[in-house]
C-alpha positions in Angstrom: -13.5 53.3 52.7 -10.7 50.8 52.1 -10.5 47.0 52.4 -7.8 44.3 52.5 -7.5 42.2 49.4 -5.5 38.9 49.1 -4.2 38.3 45.6 -2.4 35.1 44.5 -2.0 35.5 40.7 -1.1 38.0 38.1 -1.8 41.0 40.4 1.2 40.1 42.5 4.3 42.3 42.4 6.3 41.8 39.3 3.6 40.0 37.4 1.5 41.0 34.4 -1.5 42.8 36.0 0.3 44.3 39.0 -0.1 47.8 37.5 -3.8 47.4 38.1 -3.1 47.8 41.8 -1.9 51.4 41.4 -3.4 53.4 44.2 -3.3 50.5 46.7 -0.9 49.9 49.6 1.1 46.7 49.8 0.6 45.2 53.3 2.8 42.1 52.9 3.1 38.5 51.9 0.5 36.1 53.2 -0.6 32.5 53.1 -4.1 31.0 53.3 -5.3 28.3 55.6 -5.0 24.9 53.9 -8.6 24.9 52.6 -8.2 25.9 48.9 -7.5 24.3 45.6 -5.8 26.2 42.8 -6.1 25.6 39.1 -4.3 27.1 36.1 -6.8 28.7 33.9 -5.2 28.2 30.5 -1.8 29.2 32.0 -3.1 32.8 32.0 -4.2 33.2 35.6 -4.9 31.0 38.7 -8.4 30.1 39.8 -8.7 29.5 43.5 -11.7 28.2 45.5 -12.4 26.8 48.9 -12.9 23.1 49.6 -14.0 21.1 52.7 -11.2 18.6 52.4 -8.0 18.1 50.4 -7.1 21.8 50.5 -3.7 23.4 50.4 -2.3 26.6 51.7 -1.8 29.2 48.9 0.8 31.9 48.9 -0.1 35.5 47.9 0.0 39.1 48.9 -2.3 41.5 50.8 -3.1 45.0 49.7 -5.2 47.8 51.2 -7.6 48.8 48.4 -9.6 52.0 48.3 -13.2 51.3 47.1 -12.8 53.7 44.2 -9.7 51.8 43.0 -11.5 48.4 43.2 -13.7 49.2 40.2 -10.5 49.6 38.0 -9.0 46.4 39.5 -12.2 44.4 38.9 -12.5 45.7 35.3 -9.0 44.5 34.5 -9.6 40.9 35.8 -10.1 38.0 33.5 -13.7 36.6 33.2 -15.4 34.7 36.0 -13.1 35.8 38.8 -14.9 37.4 41.7 -14.3 39.0 45.1 -15.0 36.8 48.2 -13.7 36.2 51.7 -10.4 34.3 52.0 -9.2 32.6 55.2 -5.6 33.5 55.9 -3.3 31.4 58.2 -2.9 34.3 60.6 -6.6 34.5 61.2 -7.4 37.5 59.0 -10.4 37.3 56.7 -9.7 39.7 53.8 -11.4 39.7 50.5 -9.6 37.7 47.8 -10.0 36.9 44.1 -11.8 33.6 43.7 -12.9 31.4 40.8 -16.0 29.2 40.5 -15.2 25.6 41.3 -17.5 24.3 38.6 -15.6 26.2 36.0 -12.2 24.8 37.1 -12.6 21.1 38.0 -12.4 18.8 35.0 -11.7 21.7 32.6 -8.4 23.1 33.8 -5.1 21.9 35.3 -5.1 21.4 39.1 -1.9 23.1 40.3 -2.6 22.8 44.0 0.6 20.9 44.6 2.5 24.1 43.9 0.5 26.3 46.3 1.9 29.2 44.5 1.2 30.7 41.1 4.8 31.9 40.7 6.2 28.5 41.5 3.8 26.9 39.0 4.7 29.4 36.2 8.4 29.0 36.9 8.1 25.2 36.7 5.8 25.3 33.6 8.2 27.8 31.9 5.1 29.9 31.2 4.5 33.5 31.3 2.3 35.4 33.8 
């Protein structure tokens, strides 16, 4: 069985962990509903979580992921990230890679104004 997975960080095409998506099918670019905040976790990866107000739309990509490939993807993810439902602007509700709000707020940089990990990293001159 396969499932759709929205990614918005280092798993995206051309970024550091994209190779972990080997065995998946790219379904296209996507954007979330404007109900998320996104934080830079030490400029290593983004941390996204849902909020009731003050959210932004986040750009990312959607992949079709076989269950047997998910274990390898999950094993390669940084600590504290987890799979949960994401609300896309087109009405789809795939899984996504999320981060606990309580580990982000007050501890890491809020980059929600960028709405896009690539745009943030380009602006920050960082590496992903």
